[in-house]
KERO-481763 format. One line per field, with one value per atom (N, C-alpha, C, CB): x, z, y; atom name; residue in three letters. Coordinates in steps of 0.1 Angstrom, whole numbers, plus 5000, padded with zeros to 4 digits. Glycine has a CB too. Example, Ala and Ser with C-alpha at 12.3 -4.5 7.8 and 13.67 -1.06 7.14 Angstrom:
2
X = 5132;5123;5132;5113;5128;5137;5129;5141
Z = 5078;5078;5078;5090;5071;5071;5079;5057
Y = 4943;4955;4967;4955;4978;4989;5000;4994
atome = N;CA;C;CB;N;CA;C;CB
residu = ALA;ALA;ALA;ALA;SER;SER;SER;SER
***
This chain:
84
X = 5008;5000;5009;4990;5006;5013;5005;5018;5010;5002;5009;5002;5000;5006;5014;4994;5027;5036;5039;5030;5046;5050;5040;5063;5027;5016;5005;5011;4996;4984;4976;4976;4969;4961;4948;4957;4943;4930;4918;4928;4907;4895;4892;4883;4893;4891;4901;4891;4914;4924;4921;4938;4917;4913;4901;4910;4891;4879;4882;4868;4893;4897;4904;4906;4910;4917;4909;4923;4897;4889;4888;4876;4886;4885;4898;4882;4909;4922;4923;4934;4915;4914;4903;4913;4896;4885;4872;4888;4871;4859;4851;4862;4842;4835;4832;4821;4829;4826;4811;4835;4803;4789;4786;4779;4776;4772;4760;4768;4762;4752;4743;4758;4746;4738;4745;4736;4741;4748;4749;4741;4759;4761;4750;4775;4750;4741;4743;4743;4755;4758;4756;4773;4750;4747;4759;4743;4770;4781;4779;4794;4783;4781;4789;4785;4783;4789;4792;4781;4804;4808;4811;4819;4809;4812;4820;4799;4831;4838;4833;4854;4829;4824;4833;4809;4835;4843;4836;4857;4835;4829;4814;4834;4808;4794;4787;4790;4775;4767;4763;4755;4763;4759;4771;4755;4783;4795;4794;4808;4802;4803;4808;4813;4804;4807;4817;4794;4826;4836;4835;4851;4834;4833;4846;4821;4852;4864;4860;4876;4863;4859;4871;4848;4870;4881;4875;4893;4883;4879;4867;4876;4866;4856;4858;4856;4871;4875;4881;4885;4872;4875;4889;4865;4895;4907;4919;4909;4917;4928;4930;4925;4936;4937;4945;4944;4954;4962;4953;4972;4942;4932;4927;4921;4924;4919;4930;4914;4942;4953;4955;4965;4954;4956;4945;4956;4933;4922;4924;4908;4929;4931;4942;4935;4953;4964;4958;4975;4950;4944;4935;4935;4927;4919;4927;4909;4938;4947;4953;4958;4957;4963;4953;4969;4941;4930;4927;4918;4927;4923;4934;4921;4946;4957;4956;4970;4949;4948;4939;4943;4942;4934;4922;4942;4910;4898;4900;4886;4910;4912;4923;4915;4929;4940;4934;4948;4938;4933;4938;4936;4930;4934;4940;4922;4951;4958;4959;4971
Z = 5000;5000;5000;5012;4991;4991;4997;4976;5008;5014;5010;5029;5009;5005;5016;5001;5012;5021;5035;5023;5043;5056;5067;5061;5063;5073;5071;5071;5080;5079;5067;5092;5059;5049;5054;5039;5047;5050;5047;5043;5052;5049;5034;5057;5027;5012;5006;5006;5010;5005;5009;5010;5021;5025;5017;5040;5015;5007;4993;5009;4987;4973;4971;4968;4982;4980;4975;4994;4980;4974;4959;4980;4953;4939;4932;4934;4938;4932;4933;4939;4941;4943;4935;4957;4927;4919;4927;4913;4938;4946;4947;4960;4957;4958;4973;4950;4977;4991;4991;4997;4999;5001;5015;4996;5017;5031;5034;5032;5045;5049;5061;5051;5066;5078;5084;5088;5096;5103;5118;5101;5125;5139;5147;5143;5160;5169;5168;5183;5164;5163;5149;5167;5140;5127;5117;5127;5121;5112;5103;5119;5090;5081;5085;5066;5083;5085;5070;5093;5067;5053;5052;5048;5040;5037;5024;5036;5024;5012;5006;5015;4993;4986;4974;4982;4972;4961;4955;4965;4942;4936;4935;4943;4929;4927;4941;4917;4942;4954;4956;4954;4946;4948;4953;4934;4954;4958;4974;4954;4979;4994;5000;4998;5012;5019;5030;5025;5031;5042;5048;5037;5062;5069;5076;5079;5073;5080;5087;5071;5099;5106;5111;5116;5113;5119;5123;5109;5130;5134;5144;5122;5153;5163;5172;5172;5173;5180;5169;5192;5164;5153;5152;5151;5163;5163;5161;5175;5161;5159;5145;5168;5137;5123;5118;5117;5127;5123;5121;5135;5128;5125;5111;5135;5106;5092;5082;5090;5085;5076;5076;5080;5087;5088;5080;5102;5081;5074;5059;5078;5054;5040;5035;5037;5043;5040;5039;5050;5049;5049;5036;5061;5033;5021;5008;5020;5007;4996;4995;4997;5006;5006;5002;5020;5007;5003;4988;5011;4983;4969;4959;4966;4964;4956;4955;4962;4964;4964;4952;4977;4947;4938;4945;4930;4938;4945;4950;4936;4944;4948;4959;4936;4963;4973;4987;4973;4994;5007;5017;5012;5026;5036;5047;5041;5053;5064;5076;5060
Y = 4988;5000;5012;5000;5022;5034;5045;5037;5051;5062;5075;5060;5086;5099;5105;5108;5107;5115;5108;5128;5116;5110;5113;5117;5114;5117;5107;5131;5106;5098;5104;5097;5096;5101;5107;5090;5117;5123;5114;5137;5117;5109;5108;5115;5119;5117;5108;5131;5109;5100;5085;5104;5083;5069;5064;5068;5072;5068;5065;5078;5071;5069;5056;5080;5050;5037;5026;5034;5023;5012;5012;5011;5024;5024;5020;5039;5022;5017;5002;5024;4996;4981;4975;4977;4983;4978;4977;4965;4984;4983;4996;4979;4997;5009;5011;5009;5024;5027;5032;5038;5026;5030;5034;5019;5042;5045;5036;5060;5029;5019;5023;5005;5034;5039;5051;5028;5054;5065;5061;5078;5067;5065;5073;5070;5070;5077;5092;5072;5097;5111;5116;5114;5108;5112;5111;5126;5105;5103;5091;5102;5092;5081;5068;5085;5057;5044;5039;5034;5037;5034;5019;5042;5014;5000;4999;4992;4992;4989;4976;4988;4977;4965;4962;4967;4949;4944;4932;4942;4931;4919;4919;4907;4909;4908;4905;4897;4910;4909;4894;4917;4886;4872;4863;4866;4869;4861;4860;4868;4850;4849;4862;4837;4864;4877;4875;4883;4884;4884;4898;4882;4899;4911;4914;4911;4925;4930;4944;4932;4946;4958;4965;4956;4978;4986;4999;4988;5007;5020;5021;5029;5011;5012;5024;4999;5028;5040;5049;5038;5058;5066;5073;5076;5076;5084;5074;5092;5061;5052;5048;5039;5057;5056;5044;5069;5039;5027;5015;5024;5014;5003;5003;5003;5015;5016;5013;5030;5017;5014;4999;5022;4993;4978;4971;4973;4976;4970;4971;4977;4983;4984;4975;4999;4973;4964;4950;4965;4946;4933;4930;4930;4940;4939;4937;4951;4945;4944;4930;4955;4925;4911;4901;4908;4902;4892;4893;4895;4905;4907;4902;4922;4900;4895;4880;4900;4874;4859;4854;4854;4843;4836;4831;4824;4830;4825;4810;4825;4803;4789;4788;4781;4799;4799;4796;4812;4785;4783;4793;4769;4799;4808;4800;4816;4805;4797;4806;4792
atome = N;CA;C;CB;N;CA;C;CB;N;CA;C;CB;N;CA;C;CB;N;CA;C;CB;N;CA;C;CB;N;CA;C;CB;N;CA;C;CB;N;CA;C;CB;N;CA;C;CB;N;CA;C;CB;N;CA;C;CB;N;CA;C;CB;N;CA;C;CB;N;CA;C;CB;N;CA;C;CB;N;CA;C;CB;N;CA;C;CB;N;CA;C;CB;N;CA;C;CB;N;CA;C;CB;N;CA;C;CB;N;CA;C;CB;N;CA;C;CB;N;CA;C;CB;N;CA;C;CB;N;CA;C;CB;N;CA;C;CB;N;CA;C;CB;N;CA;C;CB;N;CA;C;CB;N;CA;C;CB;N;CA;C;CB;N;CA;C;CB;N;CA;C;CB;N;CA;C;CB;N;CA;C;CB;N;CA;C;CB;N;CA;C;CB;N;CA;C;CB;N;CA;C;CB;N;CA;C;CB;N;CA;C;CB;N;CA;C;CB;N;CA;C;CB;N;CA;C;CB;N;CA;C;CB;N;CA;C;CB;N;CA;C;CB;N;CA;C;CB;N;CA;C;CB;N;CA;C;CB;N;CA;C;CB;N;CA;C;CB;N;CA;C;CB;N;CA;C;CB;N;CA;C;CB;N;CA;C;CB;N;CA;C;CB;N;CA;C;CB;N;CA;C;CB;N;CA;C;CB;N;CA;C;CB;N;CA;C;CB;N;CA;C;CB;N;CA;C;CB;N;CA;C;CB;N;CA;C;CB;N;CA;C;CB;N;CA;C;CB;N;CA;C;CB;N;CA;C;CB;N;CA;C;CB;N;CA;C;CB;N;CA;C;CB;N;CA;C;CB;N;CA;C;CB;N;CA;C;CB;N;CA;C;CB;N;CA;C;CB;N;CA;C;CB;N;CA;C;CB;N;CA;C;CB;N;CA;C;CB
residu = MET;MET;MET;MET;THR;THR;THR;THR;LEU;LEU;LEU;LEU;PRO;PRO;PRO;PRO;GLY;GLY;GLY;GLY;PRO;PRO;PRO;PRO;ARG;ARG;ARG;ARG;TYR;TYR;TYR;TYR;PRO;PRO;PRO;PRO;SER;SER;SER;SER;LEU;LEU;LEU;LEU;PRO;PRO;PRO;PRO;GLU;GLU;GLU;GLU;LEU;LEU;LEU;LEU;LEU;LEU;LEU;LEU;ALA;ALA;ALA;ALA;ILE;ILE;ILE;ILE;PRO;PRO;PRO;PRO;GLU;GLU;GLU;GLU;THR;THR;THR;THR;LEU;LEU;LEU;LEU;GLY;GLY;GLY;GLY;GLY;GLY;GLY;GLY;ARG;ARG;ARG;ARG;VAL;VAL;VAL;VAL;THR;THR;THR;THR;THR;THR;THR;THR;ILE;ILE;ILE;ILE;GLY;GLY;GLY;GLY;GLU;GLU;GLU;GLU;SER;SER;SER;SER;ILE;ILE;ILE;ILE;LYS;LYS;LYS;LYS;GLY;GLY;GLY;GLY;ARG;ARG;ARG;ARG;PRO;PRO;PRO;PRO;ILE;ILE;ILE;ILE;ARG;ARG;ARG;ARG;CYS;CYS;CYS;CYS;PHE;PHE;PHE;PHE;GLU;GLU;GLU;GLU;HIS;HIS;HIS;HIS;GLY;GLY;GLY;GLY;PRO;PRO;PRO;PRO;SER;SER;SER;SER;SER;SER;SER;SER;ALA;ALA;ALA;ALA;PRO;PRO;PRO;PRO;THR;THR;THR;THR;VAL;VAL;VAL;VAL;LEU;LEU;LEU;LEU;LEU;LEU;LEU;LEU;THR;THR;THR;THR;ALA;ALA;ALA;ALA;LEU;LEU;LEU;LEU;MET;MET;MET;MET;HIS;HIS;HIS;HIS;GLY;GLY;GLY;GLY;LEU;LEU;LEU;LEU;GLU;GLU;GLU;GLU;ILE;ILE;ILE;ILE;VAL;VAL;VAL;VAL;GLY;GLY;GLY;GLY;GLY;GLY;GLY;GLY;LEU;LEU;LEU;LEU;GLY;GLY;GLY;GLY;LEU;LEU;LEU;LEU;ILE;ILE;ILE;ILE;ALA;ALA;ALA;ALA;SER;SER;SER;SER;ALA;ALA;ALA;ALA;GLN;GLN;GLN;GLN;ALA;ALA;ALA;ALA;LEU;LEU;LEU;LEU;LEU;LEU;LEU;LEU;LYS;LYS;LYS;LYS;LEU;LEU;LEU;LEU;SER;SER;SER;SER;PRO;PRO;PRO;PRO;THR;THR;THR;THR;THR;THR;THR;THR;PRO;PRO;PRO;PRO;LEU;LEU;LEU;LEU;ARG;ARG;ARG;ARG
***
């Protein structure tokens, strides 16, 4: 994963990453404080689903970066590659 510069990426920069992986970001609801809850989707909706979560504590940006790195690693696998 290539991040912009020696700083944490901004929210718009983070939201642009899924498109570079061939996916999309959708808003699936909102928090009790009215903030959007976003979902990264990749592939057809009829395919099996895997849920990865991060940023339960919104200020911990490292969790989001780890989630993006995990998604990138999974997307590089062949559909027939066994997960270990």
